[in-house]
Backbone as a ProteinNet text record, in pm:
[ID]
protein_1_A
[PRIMARY]
MVPKRGGLAERICREEWNLGVLDQSVEDIVRNGMGPIRWFPRQSPWHGLADPACYHTPDGGLVLLAEQLNHLNGRGEIWTARLAPGADLTTAEFRRWGVGSTHLSYPSPFVADGEMYLTMEACESGKLTIWRRHTGQWSPIVLMHRPAIDPTFWQDENGWWLFCTFANDGPDRNLHLFYADAVTGPWTAHPGNPVTIGEALARPAGPLFRCSDGRLIRPSQDSTRTYGGALVLNEVVCLTRTNYVERPVRRLEPTGPYGDGLHTICPIGNQTIIDSKRWAFHPIDPLRYVMAGARNYRRRMAPFKPVMFL
[TERTIARY]
84.5	0	87.4	59	137.1	87.1	174.8	131.4	68.5	-28.4	-95.3	2.6	-4.9	85.1	72.5	185.8	188.2	143.9	107.4	61.2	175.4	140	240.6	317.4	246.6	313.5	422.2	395.6	495.4	616.8	595.8	705.2	797.7	744.1	828.7	874.3	810.7	855.8	974.8	1047.4	1161.9	1122.7	1170.3	1161.4	1290.1	1282.4	1399.9	1409.9	1502.4	1522.7	1633	1615.6	1719.1	1715.4	1825	1835.9	1803.5	1748.9	1718.7	1758.3	1789.6	1832.1	1725.6	1689.2	1603.8	1687.7	1681.4	1755.1	1673.6	1640.3	1563.9	1619.6	1612.3	1643.1	1525.3	1551.4	1441.1	1337.3	1382	1285.6	1190.8	1242.5	1156.1	1058.2	1104	1015	905	938.4	836.8	729	771	675.8	599.4	668.9	610.9	599.8	647.8	646.9	765.5	771.2	884.7	868.7	980.1	986.3	1042.8	1102.9	1160.8	1272.3	1284.8	1384.8	1481.8	1612.3	1715.6	1762.9	1749.6	1776.7	1920.9	1974	2104.7	2094	2204.8	2200.7	2155.7	2078.2	2031.3	2150	2148	2256.3	2258.1	2155.9	2139	2003.5	1952.4	1823.6	1827.5	1947.5	1957.8	2018	2039.6	2094.9	2022.9	2016.9	1955.2	2019.7	1997.4	2047.8	1931	1942.1	1837.8	1902.2	1820.7	1864.6	1982.3	1969.7	2082.7	2115.2	2244.6	2294.4	2422.4	2475.5	2595.5	2665.9	2793.4	2864.7	2969.1	3004.9	3101.4	3243.1	3337.9	3479	3544.4	3659.5	3723.7	3755.6	3777.8	3811	3689	3568.4	3446.7	3379.8	3439.2	3378.5	3265.4	3214.5	3098.9	3117.8	3078.6	3074	2928.1	2883.3	2748.9	2754.1	2655.2	2639.8	2501.7	2490.2	2361.2	2364.3	2245.4	2235	2236.9	2324.6	2322	2261.6	2142.3	2070	2095.9	2136.8	2159.9	2037.7	1958.8	1837.6	1868.2	1986.1	2018.1	2040.6	2090.3	2107	2020.5	1944.8	1853.6	1921.4	2046.1	2121.9	2165.4	2162.4	2209.4	2347.3	2425.2	2555	2558.2	2654.5	2670.9	2778.6	2742.4	2834.1	2852.1	2967.4	2995.9	3048.3	3038.8	3093.1	3147.5	3264.8	3325.9	3311.8	3271.5	3250.5	3332.4	3394.3	3469.2	3371.5	3417.3	3329.7	3263.9	3131.4	3058.3	3023.1	3061.7	3034.7	2885.7	2839.1	2700.2	2679.1	2580.3	2557.8	2529.1	2464	2425.8	2544.8	2663.3	2782.6	2856.8	2803.7	2870.3	2891.4	3010.6	3043.3	3056.6	2958.6	2953.4	3043.4	3106.7	3193	3155.7	3178.3	3149.4	3232.4	3169.4	3241.2	3210.9	3086.5	3051.4	2984.1	3046.2	2993.4	2988.8	2901.1	2890.4	2813.6	2795.4	2720.8	2570.8	2528.5	2387.3	2353.5	2224.7	2177	2205.5	2262.1	2295.2	2220.3	2170.3	2096.7	2092.4	2029.4	2002.3	2127	2234.3	2351.2	2316.9	2376.6	2347.7	2471.1	2550.6	2667.7	2630	2697.2	2672	2794.5	2802.7	2915.1	2868.4	2946.1	2918.7	3049.7	3053.9	3173.4	3296.7	3278	3389.2	3437.3	3369.1	3409	3298.6	3339.5	3244.5	3193.6	3063	2998.2	2915.6	2887.1	2805	2717.4	2591.1	2505.1	2439.3	2386.6	2315.4	2220.6	2128.1	2041.1	2114.1	2127.8	2185.1	2106.3	1973	1886.9	1903.2	1952.4	1972.1	2078.4	2160.1	2259	2194.5	2068.8	1999.1	2039.1	2113.7	2156.3	2171.9	2175.6	2198.1	2341.5	2416.3	2557.6	2581.9	2667.5	2720.2	2870.7	2928.7	3072.4	3132.3	3242.8	3313.3	3443.2	3467.6	3590	3698.8	3809.2	3921.8	4050.7	4136.1	4262.5	4240.2	4133.1	4106.2	4041.3	4012.2	3950.7	3811.7	3723	3588.4	3578.4	3539.6	3529	3383.1	3331.4	3190.9	3163.8	3045.1	2996.2	2852	2823.4	2687.7	2605	2491.7	2406	2296.3	2242.3	2138.7	2128.2	2084.7	2069.6	1923.4	1884.5	1751.9	1765.9	1681.9	1695.3	1635.9	1710.9	1661.3	1651.3	1546.2	1520.8	1534.4	1611.4	1627	1657.1	1761.2	1795	1834.5	1773.9	1793.1	1819.5	1932.1	1974.9	1951.1	1927.1	1910	1962.1	2030.5	2080.4	2020.2	1977.6	1933.4	1986.6	1935.4	1987	1958.5	1869.6	1836.1	1911.5	1996.9	2073.2	2050.4	2066.1	2054.9	1923.4	1870	1745.1	1768.6	1705.3	1713.4	1572.3	1544.5	1416.2	1440.8	1357.3	1371.2	1244.9	1232.8	1135.2	1214	1144.2	1212.1	1156.1	1246.1	1206.9	1104.4	1104.8	1013.3	897.4	872	762.9	707.6	636	572.1	669.6	765	870	819.3	699.9	644.4	539.4	508.8	396.5	421	527.4	550.2	682.1	675.1	794.5	832.9	958.6	1010	1110	1112.6	1198.6	1281.2	1409	1499.7	1575.8	1626.5	1704.5	1828.1	1930.1	2056.2	2129.1	2219.7	2301.7	2417.8	2463.8	2572.9	2531.2	2584.3	2542.2	2579.4	2681.1	2720.7	2637.1	2541.7	2450.7	2499.6	2429.2	2319.5	2190.3	2112.2	1988.8	1869.1	1773.1	1651.5	1530.7	1441.6	1320.6	1225.5	1166.9	1068.8	943.9	885.8	768.5	646.3	645.3	530	540.2	645.8	664.9	549.4	510.8	555.7	493.4	575.8	529.4	444.4	458.8	373.8	338.2	209.9	161.3	91.3	123.1	54	150.1	114.6	200.2	210.7	127.3	130.7	231.3	283.1	362.4	483.2	495.4	590.9	735.5	764.9	902.5	986.5	1107.2	1192.9	1226.3	1251.1	1276.7	1388.3	1482.1	1592.2	1614.4	1718.6	1753.7	1652	1639.8	1560.3	1633.7	1559	1620.9	1533.3	1598.3	1526.6	1515.4	1396.3	1372.5	1414.5	1425.4	1469.2	1369.5	1243.2	1143.5	1142	1236.8	1249.4	1178.2	1097.7	1026.2	1122.8	1103.3	1181.1	1098.9	1157.5	1086.1	1145.2	1058.6	1099.1	1036.9	1116.8	1061.3	1021.4	911.8	866.9	812	805.2	752.2	602.1	534.8	396.3	396.9	377.8	381.4	243.9	137.9	3.1	-30.3	13.1	-19.8	82.8	209.3	320.6	436.9	534.6	650.1	715.7	738.4	800.6	721.9	590.2	506.7	511	528.6	531.8	607.7	630.2	708.4	626.9	630.9	557.7	655.6	642.6	723.7	639.9	688	613.9	682.1	606.2	659.6	656.9	772.8	780.1	737	619.5	560.9	614.7	635.8	685.8	781.8	901.9	1003	1069	1020.5	1079	1093.3	1154.3	1175	1048.5	940.5	812.8	700.9	721.9	613	667.9	590	625.7	498.8	501.9	388.4	442.9	387.3	421.6	294.1	302.5	187.3	237.8	173.2	217.3	189.8	287.6	270.1	285	342.7	357.8	372	297.1	307.9	372.4	473.2	544.9	516.1	462.7	427.8	536.7	562.1	657	602.8	695.1	653.5	757.1	721.2	816.7	840.5	957.4	984.8	996	1015.8	1019	900.2	783.1	661.8	585.5	650.3	579.3	619.9	711.2	751.3	852.6	858.5	950.5	966.9	1093	1099.5	1220.6	1304.7	1414.2	1442	1474.7	1509	1637.3	1728.3	1859.5	1889.8	1894.9	1925.1	2073.5	2101.9	2239.2	2237.3	2221.8	2220.8	2103.8	2134.9	2030.1	1979.8	2025.9	1979.3	1931.5	1860.5	1806.5	1812.1	1853	1849.9	1735	1662.7	1558	1583.6	1513	1514.3	1370.9	1354.2	1221.9	1233.2	1119.5	1120	1015	1036.9	935.8	935.2	819.2	807.5	848	919.5	960.8	951.4	941.4	932.4	1013.8	1085.1	1161.7	1122	1121.7	1079.3	1154.2	1277.6	1350	1324.3	1239.4	1215	1158.5	1063.7	1018	1131.1	1221.1	1335.6	1430.3	1452.7	1539.2	1484.6	1353.4	1291.3	1320.6	1307.5	1333.2	1480.4	1569.7	1713.4	1756.9	1707.9	1745	1692.8	1571.5	1516.9	1601.2	1648.6	1733	1865.9	1923.2	2049.7	2031.6	1921.7	1896.7	1879	1812	1793.2	1927	2012.6	2144.4	2226.5	2215.2	2291.2	2246.9	2115.6	2064.8	2099	2114.2	2148.6	2298.1	2380.9	2525.5	2567.2	2682.2	2730.9	2749.1	2716.5	2729.1	2876.2	2906.9	3042	3035.3	3132.1	3130.2	3135.2	3078.3	3082.1	3225.9	3265	3397.9	3386.2	3481.4	3484.5	3602.8	3575.5	3679.3	3754.5
-120.5	0	124.5	215.9	339.1	439.5	494.6	594.9	714.9	775.2	892.1	1007.7	1081.5	1193.5	1297.3	1326.3	1425.5	1374.5	1246.3	1191.5	1148.8	1107.8	1067.4	945.3	847.7	724.7	755.2	850.3	886.7	950.7	1020.7	1090.7	996.6	887.7	801.3	675.4	639.5	523.7	562.5	460.6	481.9	455	540.9	513.8	441.8	313.9	238.2	246.7	332.2	352.1	259.7	211.1	130.4	156.4	120.1	137.8	7.6	21.1	-95.1	-69.9	-177.5	-169.5	-232.6	-162.4	-218.2	-236.4	-351.4	-377.3	-326.7	-197.4	-127.2	13.6	68.4	209.7	291.8	419.6	503.6	521.8	520.9	533.5	414.6	294.2	176	186.4	244.1	262.5	363.2	469.4	566.4	495.7	406.1	340.2	226.7	148.5	22.1	8.2	104	90.5	9.5	-12.5	-80.6	-231.8	-298.8	-444.1	-488.9	-608.5	-659.8	-569.7	-565.5	-482.5	-571.6	-546.7	-614.5	-516.3	-555.1	-463.3	-470.3	-355.5	-350.4	-416.3	-467.6	-521.2	-413.1	-454.4	-360.9	-306.3	-176.3	-113.5	-162.5	-125.2	-164.5	-110.8	-151	-95.7	55.5	113.1	253.7	339.9	282.1	357.5	316.7	407.7	378.1	455.5	412	479.4	528.9	652.2	711.1	811	873.2	978	934.1	826	780.8	877	887.4	966	898.9	940.3	874.9	961.5	926.7	979.5	877.2	881.9	787.4	842.8	754.6	791.5	771.5	836.2	824.9	682.2	590.1	452.4	366.1	428.1	353.4	302.2	329.4	289.9	382.9	362.2	438.1	477.8	599.8	644.9	665.7	593.8	611.1	705.6	789.6	877.8	854.4	872.5	857.9	929.5	958.9	1006	885.8	890.5	790.3	856.4	810.5	870.5	792.7	864.9	807.2	838.7	735.6	758.7	799.1	766.4	796.1	945	1015.3	1159.9	1240.6	1171.2	1240.3	1320.7	1285.8	1364.8	1279.8	1339.2	1272.6	1320.5	1230.3	1262.1	1206	1249.4	1196.7	1089.3	970.1	857.3	820.3	764.9	727.4	584.5	528.7	395.4	396.1	336.8	326.7	184.8	174.2	44.3	33.8	-81.2	-106.2	-123.9	-104.5	-122.8	-261	-262.3	-388	-452.4	-391.3	-451	-445	-541.9	-544.6	-427.7	-344.4	-224.4	-258.3	-372.3	-405	-447.8	-462.4	-496.9	-372	-254.2	-129.1	-122.4	-79.8	-60.3	89.6	144.4	288.3	329.1	445.4	503	648.9	694.5	832.1	928.2	1035.5	1124.9	1272.4	1315.2	1455.4	1476.6	1556.7	1578.6	1727.6	1765.9	1906.7	1923.9	2047.1	2074.5	2073.9	2065.8	2058.8	1919.6	1891	1769.7	1780.4	1675.8	1674	1560.2	1586.2	1483.6	1522.4	1438.5	1465.4	1513.1	1432.6	1471.4	1467.9	1558.7	1566.6	1614.4	1521.6	1561.2	1587.7	1683	1710.6	1781.8	1785.7	1847.3	1975.8	2083	2210.1	2267.7	2299.5	2357.1	2271.3	2139.9	2047.1	2024.7	2084	2067.3	1996.9	1921.2	1851.6	1942.9	1943.4	2017.1	1920.4	1962.9	1884.4	1978.9	1941.5	2012.3	1910	1957.5	1870.6	1957.2	1892.6	1967.5	1992.8	2119.3	2160.9	2282	2267.8	2384.8	2446.5	2367.6	2424.8	2535	2540.3	2647.9	2779.3	2772.2	2892.1	2940.1	2859.2	2901.5	2781.3	2810.5	2707.5	2719.6	2610.4	2607.8	2496.5	2523.2	2416.8	2411.3	2295.1	2275.9	2240.9	2306.8	2281.1	2206.9	2097.6	2022.2	2073.3	2115	2166.8	2119.3	2058.1	2000	1909.5	1832.8	1734.9	1788	1918.6	1978.4	2033.4	2031.9	2084.2	2223	2322	2460.5	2504.9	2565.8	2606.2	2735.7	2742.5	2864	2883.3	2993.4	3019.9	3081.3	3017.5	3066.5	3159	3129.9	3216.5	3191.7	3293.4	3283.3	3250.9	3130.4	3077.6	2929.3	2874.1	2734.5	2637.4	2611.7	2529.9	2381.9	2317.1	2174.6	2102	1994.1	1906.3	1983.8	2067	2143.3	2050.8	2074.7	1988.8	2076.5	2052.2	2136.2	2066.4	2149.6	2098.6	2204.9	2160	2251.3	2217.2	2317.8	2298.8	2413	2426.4	2526.9	2669.5	2686.2	2819.1	2857.1	2766.4	2796.8	2694.8	2739.2	2653.4	2677.4	2567	2571.2	2507.7	2561.7	2509.7	2488.8	2364.6	2329.5	2301.2	2354.7	2326.1	2369.7	2326.1	2385	2456.4	2518.2	2590	2546.7	2536.2	2490	2581.9	2710.2	2807	2844.6	2761	2791.8	2662.1	2585.4	2462.9	2368.1	2312.1	2230	2108.8	2061	1946.5	1985.4	2115.1	2150.6	2266.1	2342.2	2457.2	2442.3	2410	2396.4	2531.3	2569	2694.5	2665.3	2753.9	2739.8	2867.8	2850.6	2962.8	2936.3	3042.3	3026.5	3115.8	3076	3150.9	3115.6	3201.9	3173.2	3081	3084	2998.6	2935.9	2817.2	2746	2822.3	2905.2	2983	3110.1	3133.9	3246.8	3371.1	3482.4	3502.2	3431.1	3389.3	3316.2	3409.1	3392.5	3474.2	3386	3430.1	3354.2	3355.9	3241.8	3233	3313.2	3386.5	3468.4	3387.3	3258.2	3175.4	3107	3135.9	3066.7	3089.7	2984.2	2845.4	2782.7	2717.3	2668.3	2542.7	2468.9	2353.8	2358.6	2333.9	2340	2209	2154.9	2035.3	1929	1862.8	1759.1	1636.1	1625.2	1508.5	1521.9	1644	1663	1754	1833.5	1944.3	1904.2	1839.7	1825.2	1736.6	1779.9	1701.1	1563.3	1469.1	1330	1267.1	1349	1297.2	1382.5	1351.9	1435.9	1428	1538.8	1536.4	1451.4	1392.9	1315.2	1323.3	1303.7	1311.1	1172.3	1139	1010.4	1017.9	901.9	897.8	965.2	976.5	1045.4	1195.6	1245.7	1388.4	1439.4	1356.7	1403.1	1427.8	1540.8	1573.9	1534.7	1453.8	1400.1	1457.4	1506.3	1554.1	1465.4	1389.7	1309.4	1397.6	1360.3	1433	1336	1384.6	1304.9	1327	1221.8	1232.4	1209	1314.4	1305	1326.4	1298	1319.4	1220	1096.4	991.6	983.5	994.9	994.3	1062.2	1110.5	1174.1	1074.4	1118.1	1030.6	904.4	914.5	795.3	727.6	803.9	748.9	847.5	806.9	887.6	907.9	1029.9	1063.1	1111.7	1059	1104	1199.6	1324.4	1430.3	1468.1	1478.3	1530	1682.8	1743.5	1889.6	1929.1	1985.2	2019.9	2152.8	2247.7	2379.9	2429.9	2466.7	2518.3	2639.3	2758.8	2882.6	2978.9	3091.7	3189.3	3267.1	3239.1	3304.7	3205.1	3078	2981.6	2845.2	2772.4	2636.7	2552.5	2437.2	2344.4	2202.8	2122.4	1981.2	1900.3	1771.2	1683.6	1546.9	1483	1350.7	1244.8	1156	1049.4	909.9	898.4	766.9	784.4	707.4	705.4	573.3	580.3	461.9	441.3	324.8	291.2	203.1	218.3	128.8	-13.1	-109.6	-249.7	-334.3	-456.7	-549	-521.1	-561	-546.4	-401.2	-310.1	-167.4	-101.9	-135	-97.7	20.9	105	216.2	352.8	357.1	486	469.8	569.2	569.6	715	769.8	914	964	876.1	922.9	819.4	866.1	776.6	827.9	734.8	769.9	686.5	746.9	671.3	633.9	509.1	464.6	378.7	440.5	365.6	269.5	140.2	38.5	-8.1	56.1	25.7	153.9	135.8	248.6	214.9	311.1	293.4	376.2	316	387.4	372.4	451.1	428.6	404.3	321.6	293.2	278.5	291.7	284	186.5	144.1	71.6	127.5	121.8	169.5	58.9	97	1.2	68.1	-15.1	37.8	-49	16.4	-50.4	13.5	-62	-4.2	122.1	140.6	262.3	377.6	356.8	463.3	591	585.4	711.4	789.9	720.7	787.8	839.3	758.3	800.7	927.3	934.4	1051	1177.9	1167.8	1283.7	1322.1	1222.4	1250.9	1311.4	1254.6	1307.7	1449.9	1476.9	1611.2	1712.5	1673.6	1763.2	1788.4	1682.9	1699.6	1788.8	1770.8	1854.5	2000.2	2024.4	2163.4	2227.7	2155.1	2210.9	2235.7	2144.9	2160	2284.6	2307.8	2423.4	2554.4	2550.6	2671.7	2702.4	2602.7	2621.9	2696.4	2762.7	2831	2732.6	2778.1	2693.7	2667.3	2540.6	2503.4	2451.1	2487.8	2443.7	2292.6	2241.8	2099.6	2058	1943.1	1887.8	1757.4	1733.9	1611	1527.6	1405.1	1319.6	1240
0	0	0	-89.7	-99.4	3.4	89	186.3	117.1	184.8	131	118.3	7	-18.1	92.9	159.9	265.5	400.7	409.7	536.1	626.7	749.1	846.2	799.1	739.8	695.4	593.1	502.8	403.7	469.3	578.9	644.4	720.8	776.2	858.4	786.3	676.6	599.7	512.4	469.3	381.1	236.5	148.2	4.8	-35.3	-60.6	-103.9	-256.2	-302.9	-446.3	-497	-618.9	-682.9	-832.9	-899.3	-1043.8	-1115.2	-1234.9	-1317.3	-1461.3	-1533.5	-1673.6	-1762.3	-1867.5	-1971.5	-2096.6	-2156.1	-2280.2	-2398.4	-2391.6	-2493.9	-2507.3	-2626.2	-2643.5	-2591.4	-2560.3	-2514.4	-2624.5	-2750.1	-2859.5	-2862.5	-2837.7	-2832.5	-2716	-2603.9	-2489.5	-2522.7	-2596.2	-2638.4	-2719.8	-2807.1	-2897.3	-2831.1	-2746.9	-2700.7	-2549.5	-2474.9	-2330.3	-2281	-2150.2	-2089.2	-2092.6	-2121.5	-2114.6	-1980.8	-1976.6	-1851.9	-1799.2	-1667.5	-1599.5	-1524.2	-1540.6	-1461.9	-1354.3	-1228.8	-1119	-1072.4	-1032.3	-967.8	-830	-776.8	-640.2	-542.2	-443.9	-342.2	-263.4	-234.7	-159.4	-14.8	61.9	201.2	243.8	360.2	403.9	426.3	443.6	480.2	370.4	255.2	142.5	13.8	-80.5	-208.3	-320.2	-441.9	-561.2	-644.7	-693.8	-776.9	-873	-958.1	-1051.2	-1137.6	-1215.2	-1296	-1410.4	-1441.4	-1554.6	-1601.7	-1716.1	-1767	-1870.2	-1897	-2012.6	-2055.3	-2182.8	-2238.7	-2226.4	-2204	-2195.2	-2331.5	-2356.4	-2488.4	-2530.3	-2435	-2470.2	-2495.9	-2497.9	-2521.8	-2396.1	-2281.2	-2155.5	-2116.5	-1998.8	-1953.6	-1807.9	-1775.5	-1636.9	-1598.9	-1497.4	-1444.5	-1325.1	-1312.1	-1197	-1138.1	-1007.4	-942.4	-808.8	-758.7	-620.3	-527.7	-427.4	-322.6	-199.8	-161.2	-50.2	77.5	179.4	312	397.8	431.1	509.3	652.4	702.4	841.5	864.7	761.7	777.6	681.2	596.8	506.6	398.2	365.3	268.2	150.1	32	-87.7	-128.6	-187.4	-245.6	-386	-465.3	-600.7	-598	-642.6	-651.4	-798.3	-832.9	-971.5	-979.9	-1099.6	-1128.1	-1269.6	-1288.8	-1421.3	-1473.4	-1600.5	-1662.2	-1790	-1811.1	-1934	-2049.6	-2172.8	-2288.6	-2287.9	-2306.4	-2314.4	-2182.1	-2070.1	-1938.7	-1907.3	-1829.7	-1784.4	-1687.6	-1716.9	-1636.1	-1490.3	-1464.6	-1327.2	-1241.9	-1302.3	-1223.5	-1175.3	-1203.3	-1165.9	-1014.9	-976.5	-835.1	-809	-739.5	-716.9	-601.1	-618.9	-515.9	-492.9	-371.9	-332.6	-417.5	-466.8	-558.6	-533.8	-544.6	-525.9	-391.1	-304.7	-169.9	-140.9	-50.2	-14	114.3	153.7	276.1	251.9	125.8	92.2	40.8	35.6	-30	-179.8	-238.9	-381.8	-449.6	-568.2	-642.7	-790.5	-872	-1013.1	-1089.8	-1092	-1172.3	-1321.1	-1395.8	-1538.9	-1614.2	-1669.5	-1748.3	-1893.8	-1956.9	-2098.6	-2156.3	-2288.6	-2358.4	-2426.2	-2411.6	-2478.4	-2529.8	-2658	-2719.6	-2693.6	-2698.9	-2684.7	-2542.8	-2444.6	-2305.3	-2227.1	-2124.2	-2039.9	-1929.9	-1911.9	-1804.7	-1720.2	-1599.4	-1508.7	-1429.4	-1414.8	-1321.6	-1232	-1121.1	-1028.1	-947	-880.4	-790.9	-659.3	-624.7	-496.5	-449.3	-448.6	-427.9	-290	-191.4	-57.9	-58	-162.8	-174.7	-216.6	-266.1	-309.4	-446.9	-521.6	-655.1	-747.1	-875.7	-977.2	-1026.8	-1014.3	-1052.2	-1152	-1249.6	-1333.8	-1312.5	-1339.9	-1323.9	-1459.1	-1492.8	-1617.9	-1587.3	-1661.7	-1640.3	-1734.7	-1674.4	-1752.8	-1687.4	-1768.1	-1720.8	-1599.4	-1606.2	-1502	-1376.2	-1370.1	-1252.3	-1286.4	-1186.3	-1204.8	-1141.9	-1222.7	-1174.9	-1179.2	-1069.5	-1065.3	-1140.1	-1201.3	-1266.8	-1220.7	-1152.6	-1103.8	-1216.5	-1248.3	-1356.2	-1306.1	-1187.6	-1131	-981.4	-910.9	-766	-733.8	-770.3	-740.3	-708.2	-619	-576.8	-678.9	-785	-895.7	-856.6	-904.4	-882.9	-1016.6	-1017.9	-1135.5	-1264.5	-1265.7	-1387.2	-1501.7	-1619	-1735.7	-1856.8	-1925.2	-2036.6	-2170.6	-2273	-2409.6	-2506.5	-2612	-2713.9	-2848.3	-2922.9	-3060.4	-3145.6	-3265.6	-3357.9	-3310.9	-3214.9	-3164	-3036.9	-2988.1	-2868.2	-2758.2	-2634.9	-2518.1	-2444.9	-2388	-2312.2	-2175.8	-2075	-1939.3	-1886	-1846.7	-1785.3	-1637.3	-1549.8	-1407	-1334.3	-1209.8	-1119.4	-1009.5	-916.4	-808.5	-673.8	-575.4	-442.9	-378.1	-413.2	-352.2	-443.9	-546	-640	-697.4	-616	-664.3	-729.4	-654.3	-716	-793.2	-759.9	-831.8	-935.1	-946	-1033	-1129.8	-1115.7	-1204.2	-1278.7	-1406.7	-1489.5	-1548.3	-1526.2	-1580.2	-1691.6	-1789.9	-1906.5	-1923.9	-1955.7	-1980.1	-2109.6	-2171.3	-2293.5	-2289.3	-2367.8	-2371.8	-2500.8	-2541.9	-2659.1	-2624.9	-2500.1	-2453.2	-2321.8	-2292.9	-2173.1	-2045.8	-2052.4	-1935.3	-1917.1	-2008.5	-1996.1	-2069.3	-2047.7	-1952.5	-1995.8	-1895.4	-1918.8	-1904	-1995.4	-1996.6	-1971.3	-1883.5	-1853.4	-1972.1	-2003.3	-2111.8	-2073.8	-2169	-2134.8	-2094.7	-2125.4	-2090.9	-1956.3	-1878.4	-1750.1	-1652.5	-1579.7	-1595.2	-1719.3	-1800.9	-1930.7	-1919.4	-1809.4	-1779.9	-1632.3	-1601.7	-1464.6	-1429.7	-1313.5	-1266.4	-1217.7	-1107.1	-1050.4	-1138.5	-1240.3	-1328.3	-1441.5	-1467.1	-1588.9	-1575	-1470.7	-1471.7	-1445.4	-1332.8	-1285.7	-1377.1	-1415.9	-1505.6	-1449.1	-1541	-1502	-1583.7	-1630.4	-1710.2	-1833.5	-1910.9	-2026	-2138.9	-2211.4	-2333.5	-2437.8	-2530.4	-2637.9	-2762.1	-2877.8	-3004.5	-3066.1	-3113.3	-3179	-3325.6	-3388.5	-3528.4	-3621.3	-3579.6	-3661.4	-3638.1	-3557.1	-3533.8	-3410.3	-3346.2	-3227.4	-3111.5	-3042.4	-2924	-2801.6	-2713.9	-2598.7	-2469.6	-2382	-2249.8	-2143	-2067.5	-1959.2	-1840.3	-1773.9	-1655.7	-1552.1	-1428.6	-1318.8	-1302.4	-1258.3	-1212.8	-1062.4	-985.5	-839.2	-776.9	-852.4	-799.9	-689.7	-703.9	-606.8	-495.3	-530.9	-438.9	-509.3	-433.4	-497.4	-593.2	-717.7	-816.8	-841.4	-847.3	-858.8	-994.2	-1100.1	-1235.6	-1324	-1447.3	-1540.8	-1668.1	-1721.1	-1843	-1948.7	-2069.7	-2182.5	-2265.9	-2276.3	-2344.3	-2474.4	-2581.9	-2707.5	-2703.4	-2726.7	-2734.8	-2875.6	-2886.5	-3016.4	-3066.7	-2975.2	-3014	-2907	-2949.1	-2856.9	-2922.3	-2888	-2937.6	-2820.1	-2844.3	-2736.9	-2702.3	-2774.1	-2743.2	-2716.4	-2747.7	-2733.7	-2691.4	-2612.7	-2573.5	-2563.8	-2631.3	-2628.8	-2619.3	-2529.4	-2521.5	-2498.6	-2530.5	-2507.2	-2464.1	-2366.8	-2322.7	-2428.7	-2450.4	-2549.6	-2489.3	-2369.6	-2307.5	-2156.9	-2081.7	-1935.4	-1894.6	-1807.7	-1761.9	-1614.1	-1580.7	-1443	-1381.6	-1251	-1184.3	-1180.4	-1176.5	-1178.3	-1107.5	-1074.7	-1014.7	-867.6	-816.5	-672.8	-627	-720	-687.3	-757.9	-710.8	-781.9	-726.4	-643.7	-581.1	-635.4	-730.2	-785.6	-896.9	-983.5	-1098.2	-1138.6	-1133.8	-1159.7	-1236.3	-1293.5	-1378.2	-1486.2	-1605.6	-1716.8	-1780.7	-1815.1	-1867.2	-1990.8	-2110.7	-2233.1	-2241.1	-2281.7	-2306.9	-2433.8	-2549.4	-2673.8	-2681.5	-2695.1	-2704.8	-2568.9	-2463	-2329.1	-2260.7	-2151.9	-2076.6	-1927.5	-1846.6	-1700.9	-1644.4	-1550.2	-1477.9	-1328.4	-1249.1	-1104.2	-1058.2	-958	-902.3	-751.7	-685.4	-539.8	-489.1	-364.2	-289.3	-147.5	-83.7	52.6	149	254.1	356.3	492.3	595.5	731.2	825.8	916.4	1020.7	1153.8	1263.7	1392.6	1432.7	1386.6	1425.7	1329.2	1227.7	1130.6	1192.6	1287.2	1347.2	1412.9	1486	1546.9	1439.5	1336.2	1225.1	1159.4	1144.1	1081.6	1162.2	1295.4	1381.5	1377.2	1384.8	1384.5	1251.5	1141	1009.1	992.4	1044.4	1035	1110.7	1231	1309.1	1239.2	1181.9	1109.9	987.3	916.2	799.7	839.1	950.2	995.8	1028	1099.6	1134	1007.8	913.6	789.3	712.8	707.1	633.2	701	832.3	906.4	900.2	868.5	865.5	738.3	738.5	618	502.4	381.7	263.8	231.2	202	159.6	16.6	-67.5	-207	-218.5	-329.2	-359.3	-387.4	-335.3	-360.5	-439.5	-528.9	-606.5	-561	-517	-459.2	-564.8
[MASK]
++++++++++++++++++++++++++++++++++++++++++++++++++++++++++++++++++++++++++++++++++++++++++++++++++++++++++++++++++++++++++++++++++++++++++++++++++++++++++++++++++++++++++++++++++++++++++++++++++++++++++++++++++++++++++++++++++++++++++++++++++++++++++++++++++++++++++++++++++++++++++++++++++++++++++++++++++++++

């Protein structure tokens, strides 16, 4: 039974998130829905993996990124795993990588002008930051002083686009869109903001991607029943600096042993990684909830410290 949204049971139960692999391209999922899922090994009762992302290395290998959530302190960090070419994705061994004084989640690597960039959700910092990798080091660039949620970038012939919600403006229901000529900005708010409204469609759920027939797809979360309850694939019908139109074309429901939620999708060629959750309860969960809440309060009150990469 899924706890009621915003109820006491949802507050004291644990969301056990895990990653799963589908041996399908995202385009096949758009057309036919999800097939069988191969699950990653469970982390532990007190840790979970969510928000999968990836990038390819020059030797043909793969780097996976994910949020590793620690239920004992209520904080997420960015963990990574390196895989050799052709390796089974479910054998990935994740290690601690991106840490900070704020909760970190939703890593999103991308390439701009031949350089690697990374963004992640760090809304407790009160600003949106991207990191540029140069000579092996990651350097921060602040794009705006607003608490952005799940920032997602896309580039087309008209420039750069940024999709996100904000922690102080309906984070699950108001999608905001920005545009710029360069990924480092300056960024301009779309005149139609919020361009999508509603807990069923607004919040980003992974990178945009284009199908072979030219359709541009934007994944989003459906949090009407529970946070990250399902995933919706939306076709972007119109994307200009004066107009934005999208329509849902496929709804993906959680299934299997993690059948209580699904909120991120990550394309990897002929395969796709998703994350899903199940609700669990342990007798110490009420105490854990209080302790994690106190730790989170102290963390938010403390001075902000920059993200470090290990």
